[in-house]
PDB file of N, CA, C and O in Angstrom:
ATOM      1  N   UNK A   1      -1.713 -13.857  13.986  1.00  0.00           N
ATOM      2  CA  UNK A   1      -1.256 -13.346  12.897  1.00  0.00           C
ATOM      3  C   UNK A   1      -0.062 -12.246  13.098  1.00  0.00           C
ATOM      4  O   UNK A   1      -0.082 -11.313  13.901  1.00  0.00           O
ATOM      5  N   UNK A   2       0.909 -12.550  12.245  1.00  0.00           N
ATOM      6  CA  UNK A   2       2.052 -11.978  12.215  1.00  0.00           C
ATOM      7  C   UNK A   2       2.051 -10.519  11.480  1.00  0.00           C
ATOM      8  O   UNK A   2       1.329 -10.224  10.527  1.00  0.00           O
ATOM      9  N   UNK A   3       3.159  -9.530  12.217  1.00  0.00           N
ATOM     10  CA  UNK A   3       3.089  -8.210  11.306  1.00  0.00           C
ATOM     11  C   UNK A   3       4.079  -8.396  10.156  1.00  0.00           C
ATOM     12  O   UNK A   3       5.164  -8.977  10.147  1.00  0.00           O
ATOM     13  N   UNK A   4       3.511  -7.841   9.325  1.00  0.00           N
ATOM     14  CA  UNK A   4       4.320  -8.070   8.016  1.00  0.00           C
ATOM     15  C   UNK A   4       5.076  -6.737   7.610  1.00  0.00           C
ATOM     16  O   UNK A   4       5.886  -6.645   6.687  1.00  0.00           O
ATOM     17  N   UNK A   5       4.769  -5.967   8.251  1.00  0.00           N
ATOM     18  CA  UNK A   5       5.462  -4.552   8.066  1.00  0.00           C
ATOM     19  C   UNK A   5       6.563  -4.454   8.914  1.00  0.00           C
ATOM     20  O   UNK A   5       6.445  -4.659  10.122  1.00  0.00           O
ATOM     21  N   UNK A   6       7.940  -4.070   8.236  1.00  0.00           N
ATOM     22  CA  UNK A   6       9.401  -4.377   8.934  1.00  0.00           C
ATOM     23  C   UNK A   6       9.185  -3.530  10.085  1.00  0.00           C
ATOM     24  O   UNK A   6       8.248  -2.736  10.150  1.00  0.00           O
ATOM     25  N   UNK A   7      10.273  -3.738  11.233  1.00  0.00           N
ATOM     26  CA  UNK A   7      10.798  -3.007  12.093  1.00  0.00           C
ATOM     27  C   UNK A   7      11.193  -1.373  11.242  1.00  0.00           C
ATOM     28  O   UNK A   7      10.852  -0.285  11.708  1.00  0.00           O
ATOM     29  N   UNK A   8      11.794  -1.516  10.229  1.00  0.00           N
ATOM     30  CA  UNK A   8      12.319  -0.046   9.839  1.00  0.00           C
ATOM     31  C   UNK A   8      11.141   0.557   8.937  1.00  0.00           C
ATOM     32  O   UNK A   8      11.283   1.721   8.563  1.00  0.00           O
ATOM     33  N   UNK A   9      10.072  -0.093   8.586  1.00  0.00           N
ATOM     34  CA  UNK A   9       9.344   0.470   7.704  1.00  0.00           C
ATOM     35  C   UNK A   9       8.215   1.193   8.675  1.00  0.00           C
ATOM     36  O   UNK A   9       7.522   2.041   8.113  1.00  0.00           O
ATOM     37  N   UNK A  10       7.981   0.962   9.959  1.00  0.00           N
ATOM     38  CA  UNK A  10       7.105   1.264  11.269  1.00  0.00           C
ATOM     39  C   UNK A  10       8.015   1.438  12.410  1.00  0.00           C
ATOM     40  O   UNK A  10       8.824   0.557  12.700  1.00  0.00           O
ATOM     41  N   UNK A  11       7.908   2.659  13.142  1.00  0.00           N
ATOM     42  CA  UNK A  11       8.377   2.679  14.095  1.00  0.00           C
ATOM     43  C   UNK A  11       8.048   2.013  15.492  1.00  0.00           C
ATOM     44  O   UNK A  11       8.871   1.487  16.242  1.00  0.00           O
ATOM     45  N   UNK A  12       6.781   2.128  15.681  1.00  0.00           N
ATOM     46  CA  UNK A  12       5.699   0.998  16.417  1.00  0.00           C
ATOM     47  C   UNK A  12       4.923   0.080  15.699  1.00  0.00           C
ATOM     48  O   UNK A  12       3.954   0.429  15.025  1.00  0.00           O
ATOM     49  N   UNK A  13       5.315  -1.108  15.815  1.00  0.00           N
ATOM     50  CA  UNK A  13       4.831  -2.046  15.176  1.00  0.00           C
ATOM     51  C   UNK A  13       3.777  -2.731  15.989  1.00  0.00           C
ATOM     52  O   UNK A  13       4.072  -3.170  17.101  1.00  0.00           O
ATOM     53  N   UNK A  14       2.413  -2.865  15.445  1.00  0.00           N
ATOM     54  CA  UNK A  14       1.450  -3.769  16.245  1.00  0.00           C
ATOM     55  C   UNK A  14       0.536  -4.809  14.662  1.00  0.00           C
ATOM     56  O   UNK A  14       0.495  -4.374  13.511  1.00  0.00           O
ATOM     57  N   UNK A  15       0.001  -6.016  15.076  1.00  0.00           N
ATOM     58  CA  UNK A  15      -0.297  -6.808  14.115  1.00  0.00           C
ATOM     59  C   UNK A  15      -1.302  -6.150  13.350  1.00  0.00           C
ATOM     60  O   UNK A  15      -2.100  -5.279  13.694  1.00  0.00           O
ATOM     61  N   UNK A  16      -1.128  -6.710  12.263  1.00  0.00           N
ATOM     62  CA  UNK A  16      -1.946  -5.991  10.864  1.00  0.00           C
ATOM     63  C   UNK A  16      -3.577  -7.276  10.570  1.00  0.00           C
ATOM     64  O   UNK A  16      -3.465  -8.493  10.715  1.00  0.00           O
ATOM     65  N   UNK A  17      -4.369  -6.859  10.329  1.00  0.00           N
ATOM     66  CA  UNK A  17      -5.410  -7.859   9.671  1.00  0.00           C
ATOM     67  C   UNK A  17      -5.040  -8.464   8.843  1.00  0.00           C
ATOM     68  O   UNK A  17      -4.969  -9.692   8.889  1.00  0.00           O
ATOM     69  N   UNK A  18      -4.690  -7.726   7.820  1.00  0.00           N
ATOM     70  CA  UNK A  18      -4.237  -8.390   6.198  1.00  0.00           C
ATOM     71  C   UNK A  18      -3.150  -9.223   6.290  1.00  0.00           C
ATOM     72  O   UNK A  18      -2.343  -9.004   7.194  1.00  0.00           O
ATOM     73  N   UNK A  19      -2.989 -10.037   5.614  1.00  0.00           N
ATOM     74  CA  UNK A  19      -1.951 -10.641   5.474  1.00  0.00           C
ATOM     75  C   UNK A  19      -1.139 -10.102   3.844  1.00  0.00           C
ATOM     76  O   UNK A  19      -1.746 -10.153   2.775  1.00  0.00           O
ATOM     77  N   UNK A  20      -0.208  -9.784   3.934  1.00  0.00           N
ATOM     78  CA  UNK A  20       0.407  -8.716   2.931  1.00  0.00           C
ATOM     79  C   UNK A  20       1.736  -9.683   2.534  1.00  0.00           C
ATOM     80  O   UNK A  20       2.200 -10.345   3.463  1.00  0.00           O
ATOM     81  N   UNK A  21       2.275  -9.784   1.416  1.00  0.00           N
ATOM     82  CA  UNK A  21       3.236 -10.612   1.184  1.00  0.00           C
ATOM     83  C   UNK A  21       4.573  -9.380   0.876  1.00  0.00           C
ATOM     84  O   UNK A  21       4.914  -9.222  -0.296  1.00  0.00           O
ATOM     85  N   UNK A  22       5.296  -8.527   2.021  1.00  0.00           N
ATOM     86  CA  UNK A  22       6.384  -7.594   1.806  1.00  0.00           C
ATOM     87  C   UNK A  22       7.909  -8.646   1.702  1.00  0.00           C
ATOM     88  O   UNK A  22       8.247  -9.333   2.666  1.00  0.00           O
ATOM     89  N   UNK A  23       8.392  -8.632   0.912  1.00  0.00           N
ATOM     90  CA  UNK A  23       9.770  -9.990   0.930  1.00  0.00           C
ATOM     91  C   UNK A  23      11.058  -8.443   1.117  1.00  0.00           C
ATOM     92  O   UNK A  23      11.001  -7.263   0.773  1.00  0.00           O
ATOM     93  N   UNK A  24      12.022  -9.229   1.779  1.00  0.00           N
ATOM     94  CA  UNK A  24      13.256  -8.650   1.745  1.00  0.00           C
ATOM     95  C   UNK A  24      14.072  -8.629   0.645  1.00  0.00           C
ATOM     96  O   UNK A  24      15.284  -8.824   0.728  1.00  0.00           O
ATOM     97  N   UNK A  25      13.564  -8.434  -0.255  1.00  0.00           N
ATOM     98  CA  UNK A  25      14.757  -8.408  -1.614  1.00  0.00           C
ATOM     99  C   UNK A  25      14.611  -6.866  -2.201  1.00  0.00           C
ATOM    100  O   UNK A  25      13.816  -5.977  -1.896  1.00  0.00           O
ATOM    101  N   UNK A  26      15.803  -6.904  -3.260  1.00  0.00           N
ATOM    102  CA  UNK A  26      15.829  -5.390  -3.307  1.00  0.00           C
ATOM    103  C   UNK A  26      14.676  -5.118  -4.657  1.00  0.00           C
ATOM    104  O   UNK A  26      14.378  -5.816  -5.626  1.00  0.00           O
ATOM    105  N   UNK A  27      14.374  -4.227  -4.347  1.00  0.00           N
ATOM    106  CA  UNK A  27      13.190  -3.099  -4.979  1.00  0.00           C
ATOM    107  C   UNK A  27      13.280  -2.815  -6.195  1.00  0.00           C
ATOM    108  O   UNK A  27      14.444  -2.515  -6.459  1.00  0.00           O
ATOM    109  N   UNK A  28      12.494  -2.756  -7.224  1.00  0.00           N
ATOM    110  CA  UNK A  28      12.859  -2.051  -8.284  1.00  0.00           C
ATOM    111  C   UNK A  28      11.898  -0.488  -8.313  1.00  0.00           C
ATOM    112  O   UNK A  28      10.809  -0.439  -7.741  1.00  0.00           O
ATOM    113  N   UNK A  29      12.332   0.422  -8.868  1.00  0.00           N
ATOM    114  CA  UNK A  29      11.751   1.764  -8.452  1.00  0.00           C
ATOM    115  C   UNK A  29      10.931   2.132  -9.937  1.00  0.00           C
ATOM    116  O   UNK A  29      11.253   1.634 -11.016  1.00  0.00           O
ATOM    117  N   UNK A  30      10.205   2.764  -9.813  1.00  0.00           N
ATOM    118  CA  UNK A  30       9.550   3.626 -10.733  1.00  0.00           C
ATOM    119  C   UNK A  30       8.498   4.715 -10.206  1.00  0.00           C
ATOM    120  O   UNK A  30       7.737   4.591  -9.247  1.00  0.00           O
ATOM    121  N   UNK A  31       8.665   6.017 -11.226  1.00  0.00           N
ATOM    122  CA  UNK A  31       8.281   7.181 -10.811  1.00  0.00           C
ATOM    123  C   UNK A  31       6.626   6.947 -10.357  1.00  0.00           C
ATOM    124  O   UNK A  31       6.036   6.047 -10.955  1.00  0.00           O
ATOM    125  N   UNK A  32       6.024   7.567  -9.535  1.00  0.00           N
ATOM    126  CA  UNK A  32       4.893   7.574  -9.121  1.00  0.00           C
ATOM    127  C   UNK A  32       4.275   9.043  -9.017  1.00  0.00           C
ATOM    128  O   UNK A  32       4.510   9.872  -8.138  1.00  0.00           O
ATOM    129  N   UNK A  33       3.418   9.176 -10.135  1.00  0.00           N
ATOM    130  CA  UNK A  33       3.227  10.834  -9.913  1.00  0.00           C
ATOM    131  C   UNK A  33       1.676  10.870  -9.030  1.00  0.00           C
ATOM    132  O   UNK A  33       0.817  10.039  -9.326  1.00  0.00           O
ATOM    133  N   UNK A  34       1.434  11.850  -7.989  1.00  0.00           N
ATOM    134  CA  UNK A  34      -0.111  11.788  -7.590  1.00  0.00           C
ATOM    135  C   UNK A  34      -0.327  13.128  -7.410  1.00  0.00           C
ATOM    136  O   UNK A  34       0.571  13.922  -7.128  1.00  0.00           O
ATOM    137  N   UNK A  35      -1.650  13.458  -7.583  1.00  0.00           N
ATOM    138  CA  UNK A  35      -1.924  14.900  -7.089  1.00  0.00           C
ATOM    139  C   UNK A  35      -1.720  15.257  -6.027  1.00  0.00           C
ATOM    140  O   UNK A  35      -1.348  14.493  -5.136  1.00  0.00           O
ATOM    141  N   UNK A  36      -1.973  16.865  -5.826  1.00  0.00           N
ATOM    142  CA  UNK A  36      -1.464  17.191  -4.288  1.00  0.00           C
ATOM    143  C   UNK A  36      -2.203  16.718  -3.408  1.00  0.00           C
ATOM    144  O   UNK A  36      -1.757  16.487  -2.284  1.00  0.00           O
ATOM    145  N   UNK A  37      -3.554  16.464  -3.760  1.00  0.00           N
ATOM    146  CA  UNK A  37      -4.562  15.979  -2.658  1.00  0.00           C
ATOM    147  C   UNK A  37      -4.355  14.848  -2.594  1.00  0.00           C
ATOM    148  O   UNK A  37      -5.178  14.481  -1.756  1.00  0.00           O
ATOM    149  N   UNK A  38      -3.717  13.847  -2.956  1.00  0.00           N
ATOM    150  CA  UNK A  38      -3.516  12.566  -2.595  1.00  0.00           C
ATOM    151  C   UNK A  38      -2.101  12.615  -1.797  1.00  0.00           C
ATOM    152  O   UNK A  38      -1.963  12.045  -0.715  1.00  0.00           O
ATOM    153  N   UNK A  39      -1.010  13.389  -2.464  1.00  0.00           N
ATOM    154  CA  UNK A  39       0.028  13.275  -1.867  1.00  0.00           C
ATOM    155  C   UNK A  39      -0.099  13.370  -0.321  1.00  0.00           C
ATOM    156  O   UNK A  39       0.327  12.595   0.535  1.00  0.00           O
ATOM    157  N   UNK A  40      -0.786  14.506  -0.194  1.00  0.00           N
ATOM    158  CA  UNK A  40      -1.054  15.319   0.893  1.00  0.00           C
ATOM    159  C   UNK A  40      -1.595  14.158   1.950  1.00  0.00           C
ATOM    160  O   UNK A  40      -1.083  13.798   3.010  1.00  0.00           O
ATOM    161  N   UNK A  41      -2.921  13.651   1.236  1.00  0.00           N
ATOM    162  CA  UNK A  41      -3.512  12.531   2.014  1.00  0.00           C
ATOM    163  C   UNK A  41      -2.666  11.562   2.582  1.00  0.00           C
ATOM    164  O   UNK A  41      -2.914  11.237   3.743  1.00  0.00           O
ATOM    165  N   UNK A  42      -1.496  10.909   1.872  1.00  0.00           N
ATOM    166  CA  UNK A  42      -0.412   9.772   1.865  1.00  0.00           C
ATOM    167  C   UNK A  42       0.571  10.390   2.945  1.00  0.00           C
ATOM    168  O   UNK A  42       1.098   9.629   3.756  1.00  0.00           O
ATOM    169  N   UNK A  43       0.839  11.795   2.975  1.00  0.00           N
ATOM    170  CA  UNK A  43       1.632  12.014   3.853  1.00  0.00           C
ATOM    171  C   UNK A  43       0.908  12.076   5.622  1.00  0.00           C
ATOM    172  O   UNK A  43       1.438  11.714   6.673  1.00  0.00           O
ATOM    173  N   UNK A  44      -0.277  12.598   5.413  1.00  0.00           N
ATOM    174  CA  UNK A  44      -1.093  12.457   6.729  1.00  0.00           C
ATOM    175  C   UNK A  44      -1.229  10.870   7.283  1.00  0.00           C
ATOM    176  O   UNK A  44      -1.075  10.536   8.458  1.00  0.00           O
ATOM    177  N   UNK A  45      -1.521  10.060   6.273  1.00  0.00           N
ATOM    178  CA  UNK A  45      -1.355   8.885   6.752  1.00  0.00           C
ATOM    179  C   UNK A  45      -0.222   8.372   7.342  1.00  0.00           C
ATOM    180  O   UNK A  45      -0.245   7.873   8.468  1.00  0.00           O
ATOM    181  N   UNK A  46       0.842   8.464   6.614  1.00  0.00           N
ATOM    182  CA  UNK A  46       2.431   8.182   7.027  1.00  0.00           C
ATOM    183  C   UNK A  46       2.794   8.605   8.446  1.00  0.00           C
ATOM    184  O   UNK A  46       3.600   8.076   9.211  1.00  0.00           O
ATOM    185  N   UNK A  47       1.918   9.816   8.652  1.00  0.00           N
ATOM    186  CA  UNK A  47       2.616  10.516  10.279  1.00  0.00           C
ATOM    187  C   UNK A  47       1.636   9.684  10.918  1.00  0.00           C
ATOM    188  O   UNK A  47       2.116   9.086  11.881  1.00  0.00           O
ATOM    189  N   UNK A  48       0.394   9.441  10.697  1.00  0.00           N
ATOM    190  CA  UNK A  48      -0.421   8.814  11.976  1.00  0.00           C
ATOM    191  C   UNK A  48       0.075   7.466  12.014  1.00  0.00           C
ATOM    192  O   UNK A  48       0.419   7.048  13.119  1.00  0.00           O
ATOM    193  N   UNK A  49       0.187   6.632  10.923  1.00  0.00           N
ATOM    194  CA  UNK A  49       0.512   5.416  11.363  1.00  0.00           C
ATOM    195  C   UNK A  49       1.794   4.764  11.456  1.00  0.00           C
ATOM    196  O   UNK A  49       2.039   3.585  11.714  1.00  0.00           O
ATOM    197  N   UNK A  50       2.765   5.963  11.140  1.00  0.00           N
ATOM    198  CA  UNK A  50       4.027   5.788  11.647  1.00  0.00           C
ATOM    199  C   UNK A  50       4.396   4.739  10.641  1.00  0.00           C
ATOM    200  O   UNK A  50       5.059   3.813  11.109  1.00  0.00           O
ATOM    201  N   UNK A  51       4.118   4.681   9.383  1.00  0.00           N
ATOM    202  CA  UNK A  51       4.352   3.664   7.954  1.00  0.00           C
ATOM    203  C   UNK A  51       4.980   4.662   7.015  1.00  0.00           C
ATOM    204  O   UNK A  51       4.375   5.719   6.839  1.00  0.00           O
ATOM    205  N   UNK A  52       6.422   4.400   6.226  1.00  0.00           N
ATOM    206  CA  UNK A  52       6.853   5.151   5.468  1.00  0.00           C
ATOM    207  C   UNK A  52       5.879   5.133   4.349  1.00  0.00           C
ATOM    208  O   UNK A  52       5.126   4.160   4.337  1.00  0.00           O
ATOM    209  N   UNK A  53       5.741   6.026   3.393  1.00  0.00           N
ATOM    210  CA  UNK A  53       4.943   6.425   2.092  1.00  0.00           C
ATOM    211  C   UNK A  53       5.497   5.155   0.993  1.00  0.00           C
ATOM    212  O   UNK A  53       4.712   4.842   0.097  1.00  0.00           O
ATOM    213  N   UNK A  54       6.333   4.708   1.041  1.00  0.00           N
ATOM    214  CA  UNK A  54       6.632   3.587   0.148  1.00  0.00           C
ATOM    215  C   UNK A  54       5.927   2.260   0.464  1.00  0.00           C
ATOM    216  O   UNK A  54       5.337   1.439  -0.239  1.00  0.00           O
ATOM    217  N   UNK A  55       6.166   2.334   1.608  1.00  0.00           N
ATOM    218  CA  UNK A  55       5.362   0.824   2.555  1.00  0.00           C
ATOM    219  C   UNK A  55       3.774   0.763   2.097  1.00  0.00           C
ATOM    220  O   UNK A  55       3.125  -0.113   1.525  1.00  0.00           O
ATOM    221  N   UNK A  56       3.411   2.148   2.627  1.00  0.00           N
ATOM    222  CA  UNK A  56       1.958   2.553   2.515  1.00  0.00           C
ATOM    223  C   UNK A  56       1.523   1.979   0.583  1.00  0.00           C
ATOM    224  O   UNK A  56       0.714   1.126   0.220  1.00  0.00           O
ATOM    225  N   UNK A  57       2.288   2.717  -0.120  1.00  0.00           N
ATOM    226  CA  UNK A  57       2.033   2.657  -1.114  1.00  0.00           C
ATOM    227  C   UNK A  57       2.193   1.249  -2.017  1.00  0.00           C
ATOM    228  O   UNK A  57       1.537   0.960  -3.017  1.00  0.00           O
ATOM    229  N   UNK A  58       3.124   0.553  -1.458  1.00  0.00           N
ATOM    230  CA  UNK A  58       3.394  -0.931  -1.474  1.00  0.00           C
ATOM    231  C   UNK A  58       2.177  -1.550  -1.465  1.00  0.00           C
ATOM    232  O   UNK A  58       1.555  -2.035  -2.410  1.00  0.00           O
ATOM    233  N   UNK A  59       1.916  -1.490  -0.386  1.00  0.00           N
ATOM    234  CA  UNK A  59       0.810  -2.088   0.433  1.00  0.00           C
ATOM    235  C   UNK A  59      -0.532  -2.069  -0.553  1.00  0.00           C
ATOM    236  O   UNK A  59      -1.208  -3.080  -0.746  1.00  0.00           O
ATOM    237  N   UNK A  60      -0.823  -0.755  -1.156  1.00  0.00           N
ATOM    238  CA  UNK A  60      -1.821  -0.231  -1.489  1.00  0.00           C
ATOM    239  C   UNK A  60      -2.045  -1.038  -2.887  1.00  0.00           C
ATOM    240  O   UNK A  60      -3.129  -1.566  -3.135  1.00  0.00           O
ATOM    241  N   UNK A  61      -0.887  -1.098  -3.823  1.00  0.00           N
ATOM    242  CA  UNK A  61      -0.763  -1.652  -4.938  1.00  0.00           C
ATOM    243  C   UNK A  61      -1.150  -3.001  -5.022  1.00  0.00           C
ATOM    244  O   UNK A  61      -1.892  -3.539  -5.845  1.00  0.00           O
ATOM    245  N   UNK A  62      -0.296  -3.674  -3.658  1.00  0.00           N
ATOM    246  CA  UNK A  62      -0.460  -5.269  -3.678  1.00  0.00           C
ATOM    247  C   UNK A  62      -1.824  -5.610  -3.509  1.00  0.00           C
ATOM    248  O   UNK A  62      -2.171  -6.590  -4.168  1.00  0.00           O
ATOM    249  N   UNK A  63      -2.948  -4.920  -2.605  1.00  0.00           N
ATOM    250  CA  UNK A  63      -4.147  -5.142  -2.273  1.00  0.00           C
ATOM    251  C   UNK A  63      -4.973  -5.015  -3.898  1.00  0.00           C
ATOM    252  O   UNK A  63      -5.717  -5.873  -4.374  1.00  0.00           O
ATOM    253  N   UNK A  64      -4.634  -3.855  -4.459  1.00  0.00           N
ATOM    254  CA  UNK A  64      -5.449  -3.717  -5.680  1.00  0.00           C
ATOM    255  C   UNK A  64      -5.237  -4.731  -6.769  1.00  0.00           C
ATOM    256  O   UNK A  64      -6.185  -5.100  -7.462  1.00  0.00           O
ATOM    257  N   UNK A  65      -3.841  -5.256  -6.963  1.00  0.00           N
ATOM    258  CA  UNK A  65      -3.573  -6.257  -7.889  1.00  0.00           C
ATOM    259  C   UNK A  65      -3.988  -7.573  -7.687  1.00  0.00           C
ATOM    260  O   UNK A  65      -4.138  -8.414  -8.572  1.00  0.00           O
ATOM    261  N   UNK A  66      -4.267  -7.801  -5.852  1.00  0.00           N
ATOM    262  CA  UNK A  66      -4.931  -9.093  -5.552  1.00  0.00           C
ATOM    263  C   UNK A  66      -6.436  -8.934  -5.794  1.00  0.00           C
ATOM    264  O   UNK A  66      -7.154  -9.917  -5.978  1.00  0.00           O
ATOM    265  N   UNK A  67      -6.942  -7.558  -5.792  1.00  0.00           N
ATOM    266  CA  UNK A  67      -8.272  -7.660  -6.186  1.00  0.00           C
ATOM    267  C   UNK A  67      -8.713  -7.788  -7.800  1.00  0.00           C
ATOM    268  O   UNK A  67      -9.659  -8.423  -8.267  1.00  0.00           O
ATOM    269  N   UNK A  68      -7.845  -7.079  -8.405  1.00  0.00           N
ATOM    270  CA  UNK A  68      -8.021  -7.424  -9.588  1.00  0.00           C
ATOM    271  C   UNK A  68      -8.024  -9.149 -10.461  1.00  0.00           C
ATOM    272  O   UNK A  68      -8.669  -9.676 -11.368  1.00  0.00           O
ATOM    273  N   UNK A  69      -6.859  -9.552  -9.506  1.00  0.00           N
ATOM    274  CA  UNK A  69      -6.760 -10.916  -9.804  1.00  0.00           C
ATOM    275  C   UNK A  69      -7.681 -11.777  -9.276  1.00  0.00           C
ATOM    276  O   UNK A  69      -7.691 -12.872  -9.839  1.00  0.00           O
ATOM    277  N   UNK A  70      -8.492 -11.635  -8.340  1.00  0.00           N
ATOM    278  CA  UNK A  70      -9.648 -12.260  -7.243  1.00  0.00           C
ATOM    279  C   UNK A  70     -10.778 -11.757  -8.303  1.00  0.00           C
ATOM    280  O   UNK A  70     -11.247 -12.794  -8.772  1.00  0.00           O
ATOM    281  N   UNK A  71     -11.317 -10.828  -8.792  1.00  0.00           N
ATOM    282  CA  UNK A  71     -12.528 -10.617  -9.075  1.00  0.00           C
ATOM    283  C   UNK A  71     -12.540 -10.459 -10.827  1.00  0.00           C
ATOM    284  O   UNK A  71     -13.523 -10.688 -11.533  1.00  0.00           O
ATOM    285  N   UNK A  72     -11.228 -10.021 -11.297  1.00  0.00           N
ATOM    286  CA  UNK A  72     -11.506  -9.559 -12.813  1.00  0.00           C
ATOM    287  C   UNK A  72     -11.293  -8.464 -12.952  1.00  0.00           C
ATOM    288  O   UNK A  72     -11.787  -7.696 -12.126  1.00  0.00           O
ATOM    289  N   UNK A  73     -10.313  -7.811 -14.260  1.00  0.00           N
ATOM    290  CA  UNK A  73      -9.638  -6.574 -14.124  1.00  0.00           C
ATOM    291  C   UNK A  73     -11.043  -5.625 -14.551  1.00  0.00           C
ATOM    292  O   UNK A  73     -11.042  -4.409 -14.360  1.00  0.00           O
ATOM    293  N   UNK A  74     -11.727  -6.041 -14.898  1.00  0.00           N
ATOM    294  CA  UNK A  74     -12.785  -5.091 -15.725  1.00  0.00           C
ATOM    295  C   UNK A  74     -13.835  -4.521 -14.528  1.00  0.00           C
ATOM    296  O   UNK A  74     -14.192  -3.343 -14.520  1.00  0.00           O
ATOM    297  N   UNK A  75     -14.310  -5.554 -13.465  1.00  0.00           N
ATOM    298  CA  UNK A  75     -14.942  -5.202 -12.600  1.00  0.00           C
ATOM    299  C   UNK A  75     -14.406  -4.251 -11.861  1.00  0.00           C
ATOM    300  O   UNK A  75     -15.102  -3.312 -11.475  1.00  0.00           O
ATOM    301  N   UNK A  76     -12.825  -4.370 -11.491  1.00  0.00           N
ATOM    302  CA  UNK A  76     -12.195  -3.447 -10.422  1.00  0.00           C
ATOM    303  C   UNK A  76     -12.046  -2.293 -11.016  1.00  0.00           C
ATOM    304  O   UNK A  76     -12.398  -1.283 -10.407  1.00  0.00           O
ATOM    305  N   UNK A  77     -11.467  -2.187 -12.393  1.00  0.00           N
ATOM    306  CA  UNK A  77     -11.378  -0.894 -13.052  1.00  0.00           C
ATOM    307  C   UNK A  77     -12.590   0.139 -13.068  1.00  0.00           C
ATOM    308  O   UNK A  77     -12.648   1.324 -12.738  1.00  0.00           O
ATOM    309  N   UNK A  78     -13.689  -0.893 -13.654  1.00  0.00           N
ATOM    310  CA  UNK A  78     -14.870  -0.033 -13.837  1.00  0.00           C
ATOM    311  C   UNK A  78     -15.148   0.520 -12.308  1.00  0.00           C
ATOM    312  O   UNK A  78     -15.380   1.728 -12.312  1.00  0.00           O
ATOM    313  N   UNK A  79     -15.172   0.026 -11.246  1.00  0.00           N
ATOM    314  CA  UNK A  79     -15.062   0.549 -10.305  1.00  0.00           C
ATOM    315  C   UNK A  79     -14.174   1.566  -9.926  1.00  0.00           C
ATOM    316  O   UNK A  79     -14.822   2.557  -9.590  1.00  0.00           O
ATOM    317  N   UNK A  80     -13.172   1.709  -9.854  1.00  0.00           N
ATOM    318  CA  UNK A  80     -11.909   2.453  -9.695  1.00  0.00           C
ATOM    319  C   UNK A  80     -12.285   3.783 -10.663  1.00  0.00           C
ATOM    320  O   UNK A  80     -12.234   4.895 -10.136  1.00  0.00           O
ATOM    321  N   UNK A  81     -12.585   3.686 -11.794  1.00  0.00           N
ATOM    322  CA  UNK A  81     -12.830   4.876 -12.781  1.00  0.00           C
ATOM    323  C   UNK A  81     -14.253   5.594 -12.674  1.00  0.00           C
ATOM    324  O   UNK A  81     -14.641   6.582 -13.297  1.00  0.00           O
ATOM    325  N   UNK A  82     -14.907   4.855 -11.744  1.00  0.00           N
ATOM    326  CA  UNK A  82     -16.333   5.664 -11.573  1.00  0.00           C
ATOM    327  C   UNK A  82     -16.290   6.555 -10.321  1.00  0.00           C
ATOM    328  O   UNK A  82     -17.134   7.393 -10.004  1.00  0.00           O
ATOM    329  N   UNK A  83     -15.127   6.223  -9.642  1.00  0.00           N
ATOM    330  CA  UNK A  83     -14.879   7.473  -8.543  1.00  0.00           C
ATOM    331  C   UNK A  83     -14.609   8.711  -8.889  1.00  0.00           C
ATOM    332  O   UNK A  83     -14.440   9.571  -8.025  1.00  0.00           O
TER     333      UNK A  83
END
Protein backbone atom coordinates (compact mmCIF):
# COMPACT_ATOMS: atom_id res chain seq x y z
CA UNK A 1 0.00 0.00 0.00
CA UNK A 2 1.33 3.46 -0.80
CA UNK A 3 1.64 6.33 1.62
CA UNK A 4 -0.94 8.97 0.73
CA UNK A 5 0.36 11.56 3.19
CA UNK A 6 2.62 13.87 1.19
CA UNK A 7 6.23 14.39 2.23
CA UNK A 8 5.52 18.02 3.06
CA UNK A 9 2.72 16.89 5.41
CA UNK A 10 4.94 14.52 7.34
CA UNK A 11 8.66 14.79 8.04
CA UNK A 12 9.22 11.03 8.17
CA UNK A 13 6.85 8.94 6.08
CA UNK A 14 5.87 5.31 6.45
CA UNK A 15 3.02 3.33 4.86
CA UNK A 16 -0.46 3.85 6.27
CA UNK A 17 -2.95 1.02 6.75
CA UNK A 18 -5.94 3.00 5.46
CA UNK A 19 -6.34 4.27 1.93
CA UNK A 20 -7.36 7.92 1.94
CA UNK A 21 -7.79 10.30 -0.95
CA UNK A 22 -5.64 13.39 -0.39
CA UNK A 23 -5.34 15.30 -3.63
CA UNK A 24 -2.78 17.92 -4.62
CA UNK A 25 -5.49 20.40 -5.60
CA UNK A 26 -6.12 23.81 -4.02
CA UNK A 27 -7.94 23.52 -0.72
CA UNK A 28 -10.82 25.58 0.58
CA UNK A 29 -10.54 26.89 4.11
CA UNK A 30 -13.18 27.15 6.79
CA UNK A 31 -12.97 27.99 10.49
CA UNK A 32 -12.89 25.01 12.81
CA UNK A 33 -13.49 25.75 16.48
CA UNK A 34 -12.20 23.15 18.92
CA UNK A 35 -12.43 22.87 22.67
CA UNK A 36 -9.15 23.41 24.52
CA UNK A 37 -8.95 19.70 25.35
CA UNK A 38 -9.48 18.63 21.73
CA UNK A 39 -6.97 21.21 20.46
CA UNK A 40 -4.40 20.01 22.99
CA UNK A 41 -4.96 16.40 21.95
CA UNK A 42 -4.57 17.36 18.28
CA UNK A 43 -1.30 19.15 19.15
CA UNK A 44 0.01 16.04 20.95
CA UNK A 45 -0.91 13.73 18.09
CA UNK A 46 0.63 16.06 15.50
CA UNK A 47 3.90 16.18 17.42
CA UNK A 48 3.96 12.42 18.01
CA UNK A 49 3.17 11.46 14.40
CA UNK A 50 4.93 14.41 12.75
CA UNK A 51 1.84 14.98 10.62
CA UNK A 52 0.55 18.54 10.58
CA UNK A 53 -2.81 19.34 12.21
CA UNK A 54 -4.45 20.24 8.89
CA UNK A 55 -3.68 16.83 7.43
CA UNK A 56 -4.82 15.01 10.58
CA UNK A 57 -8.07 16.99 10.55
CA UNK A 58 -8.60 16.35 6.84
CA UNK A 59 -8.06 12.59 7.32
CA UNK A 60 -10.47 12.51 10.28
CA UNK A 61 -13.17 14.37 8.35
CA UNK A 62 -12.71 12.11 5.30
CA UNK A 63 -13.06 9.00 7.46
CA UNK A 64 -16.12 10.43 9.24
CA UNK A 65 -17.83 11.30 5.95
CA UNK A 66 -17.01 7.86 4.51
CA UNK A 67 -18.52 6.23 7.62
CA UNK A 68 -21.69 8.32 7.27
CA UNK A 69 -22.00 7.35 3.60
CA UNK A 70 -21.32 3.68 4.33
CA UNK A 71 -23.65 3.19 7.31
CA UNK A 72 -26.11 6.03 7.00
CA UNK A 73 -26.11 9.39 8.76
CA UNK A 74 -28.58 8.56 11.52
CA UNK A 75 -26.60 5.62 12.92
CA UNK A 76 -23.24 7.44 12.78
CA UNK A 77 -24.53 10.69 14.24
CA UNK A 78 -26.40 8.87 17.01
CA UNK A 79 -23.14 7.16 17.94
CA UNK A 80 -21.14 10.40 17.88
CA UNK A 81 -23.72 12.35 19.86
CA UNK A 82 -23.81 9.62 22.52
CA UNK A 83 -20.09 10.16 23.31
